VOGU-3710 file (C-alpha; in Angstrom, 3 decimals, decimal comma):
1> mivsllprtk> -91,349/10,373/-52,062  -88,568/10,254/-49,504  -87,706/7,274/-47,182  -85,724/7,398/-43,966  -84,658/4,219/-42,062  -84,588/4,502/-38,302  -83,088/1,789/-35,929  -86,021/1,898/-33,387  -89,716/1,113/-33,502  -91,052/2,458/-30,230
11> prrirplmpg> -92,068/6,169/-30,418  -90,282/7,034/-27,172  -87,083/5,665/-28,678  -87,625/7,329/-32,050  -88,163/10,856/-30,680  -84,514/11,213/-29,458  -83,319/10,400/-33,005  -85,091/13,584/-34,313  -83,321/16,594/-32,875  -85,682/19,520/-32,534
21> gciqwvdgvf> -88,732/17,324/-32,842  -90,334/15,414/-35,666  -91,683/18,416/-37,529  -88,273/20,246/-37,671  -86,491/17,003/-38,443  -88,789/16,072/-41,349  -88,608/19,572/-42,642  -84,803/19,262/-42,713  -85,024/15,894/-44,511  -87,249/17,509/-47,175
31> rragaslgri> -84,928/20,457/-47,544  -81,837/18,290/-47,869  -83,499/16,214/-50,468  -84,236/19,376/-52,482  -88,049/19,151/-52,162  -89,693/22,402/-53,149  -92,155/22,555/-50,262  -95,324/24,442/-51,286  -94,622/23,656/-54,897  -94,771/19,813/-55,054
41> evahwlvcvd> -96,525/17,026/-53,074  -94,077/15,452/-50,678  -94,409/12,134/-48,846  -91,864/10,921/-46,360  -91,968/7,316/-45,024  -90,202/6,541/-41,843  -89,252/2,854/-41,895  -88,483/1,842/-38,329  -86,705/-1,457/-37,814  -85,613/-2,972/-34,509
51> gparvlhlay> -84,674/-6,622/-34,783  -87,680/-8,479/-36,280  -90,114/-5,523/-35,445  -91,101/-3,240/-38,263  -93,181/-0,031/-38,061  -94,028/2,466/-40,847  -94,957/6,094/-40,265  -95,909/8,571/-42,920  -95,577/12,361/-43,251  -97,341/14,076/-46,155
61> lsadrnvmpl> -97,320/17,746/-47,234  -99,529/18,863/-50,043  -98,344/21,488/-52,520  -101,517/23,418/-51,513  -100,661/25,138/-48,226  -104,424/25,188/-47,358  -104,417/21,361/-47,078  -103,674/20,123/-43,591  -100,345/18,190/-43,469  -100,386/14,576/-42,355
71> lpwevlsrae> -97,754/13,964/-39,700  -96,941/10,761/-37,637  -98,785/11,566/-34,470  -97,124/8,751/-32,506  -93,608/10,251/-32,859  -94,553/13,829/-32,265  -93,320/15,452/-29,120  -95,893/16,658/-26,466  -95,132/20,271/-27,592  -95,774/19,316/-31,225
81> krggrklt> -99,045/17,532/-30,340  -100,323/20,650/-28,561  -100,206/22,477/-31,855  -102,384/19,929/-33,733  -104,937/17,210/-33,489  -105,017/13,479/-34,097  -107,055/12,358/-37,069  -108,789/9,000/-36,781
//
Protein backbone atom coordinates (compact mmCIF):
# COMPACT_ATOMS: atom_id res chain seq x y z
CA UNK A 1 0.00 0.00 0.00
CA UNK A 2 1.19 3.48 -0.88
CA UNK A 3 -0.22 6.75 0.52
CA UNK A 4 0.13 10.22 -0.99
CA UNK A 5 -0.97 13.42 0.72
CA UNK A 6 -2.34 16.19 -1.49
CA UNK A 7 -3.12 19.74 -0.28
CA UNK A 8 -6.46 20.03 -2.13
CA UNK A 9 -9.81 18.23 -1.96
CA UNK A 10 -11.72 19.39 -5.05
CA UNK A 11 -11.01 17.27 -8.14
CA UNK A 12 -10.49 20.33 -10.37
CA UNK A 13 -7.77 21.49 -7.95
CA UNK A 14 -6.21 18.03 -7.59
CA UNK A 15 -5.78 17.42 -11.35
CA UNK A 16 -3.10 20.15 -11.83
CA UNK A 17 -1.05 18.49 -9.06
CA UNK A 18 -0.76 15.37 -11.25
CA UNK A 19 1.39 16.27 -14.28
CA UNK A 20 0.52 14.06 -17.24
CA UNK A 21 -2.78 13.00 -15.68
CA UNK A 22 -3.76 10.76 -12.79
CA UNK A 23 -2.86 7.47 -14.49
CA UNK A 24 0.64 8.58 -15.46
CA UNK A 25 1.19 10.23 -12.07
CA UNK A 26 0.04 7.16 -10.09
CA UNK A 27 2.17 4.91 -12.30
CA UNK A 28 5.19 7.11 -11.47
CA UNK A 29 4.41 6.92 -7.75
CA UNK A 30 4.26 3.11 -7.96
CA UNK A 31 7.54 2.91 -9.86
CA UNK A 32 9.37 5.31 -7.50
CA UNK A 33 8.13 3.18 -4.59
CA UNK A 34 9.63 0.12 -6.26
CA UNK A 35 6.28 -1.61 -6.75
CA UNK A 36 6.62 -4.50 -9.16
CA UNK A 37 3.50 -3.84 -11.21
CA UNK A 38 2.07 -7.02 -12.64
CA UNK A 39 3.76 -9.08 -9.92
CA UNK A 40 2.12 -7.79 -6.73
CA UNK A 41 -1.21 -6.23 -5.71
CA UNK A 42 -0.79 -2.47 -5.32
CA UNK A 43 -3.14 -0.03 -3.59
CA UNK A 44 -2.55 3.72 -3.56
CA UNK A 45 -4.55 6.00 -1.26
CA UNK A 46 -4.73 9.68 -2.13
CA UNK A 47 -5.36 11.53 1.12
CA UNK A 48 -6.61 14.99 0.18
CA UNK A 49 -6.66 17.66 2.88
CA UNK A 50 -7.68 21.29 2.55
CA UNK A 51 -8.27 22.97 5.90
CA UNK A 52 -10.91 20.95 7.74
CA UNK A 53 -12.03 19.12 4.55
CA UNK A 54 -10.80 15.56 4.00
CA UNK A 55 -11.32 13.35 0.94
CA UNK A 56 -9.87 9.91 0.20
CA UNK A 57 -9.39 8.40 -3.25
CA UNK A 58 -8.15 4.89 -4.02
CA UNK A 59 -6.25 3.43 -6.97
CA UNK A 60 -5.80 -0.34 -7.05
CA UNK A 61 -3.93 -2.53 -9.52
CA UNK A 62 -4.15 -6.29 -9.32
CA UNK A 63 -1.14 -8.48 -9.99
CA UNK A 64 -3.39 -10.18 -12.56
CA UNK A 65 -3.34 -7.95 -15.66
CA UNK A 66 -6.73 -9.42 -16.68
CA UNK A 67 -8.38 -7.74 -13.68
CA UNK A 68 -9.63 -4.22 -14.40
CA UNK A 69 -7.75 -1.57 -12.38
CA UNK A 70 -9.64 0.63 -9.94
CA UNK A 71 -8.86 4.31 -10.49
CA UNK A 72 -10.22 7.43 -8.74
CA UNK A 73 -12.72 8.49 -11.43
CA UNK A 74 -13.27 11.95 -9.94
CA UNK A 75 -9.66 13.03 -10.44
CA UNK A 76 -9.17 11.56 -13.92
CA UNK A 77 -8.84 14.03 -16.77
CA UNK A 78 -11.47 14.08 -19.54
CA UNK A 79 -9.05 12.28 -21.84
CA UNK A 80 -8.44 9.57 -19.22
CA UNK A 81 -12.18 9.13 -18.66
CA UNK A 82 -12.73 8.55 -22.39
CA UNK A 83 -10.56 5.45 -22.07
CA UNK A 84 -12.62 3.85 -19.32
CA UNK A 85 -15.96 3.73 -17.58
CA UNK A 86 -17.22 4.60 -14.13
CA UNK A 87 -18.13 1.71 -11.87
CA UNK A 88 -21.06 2.26 -9.53
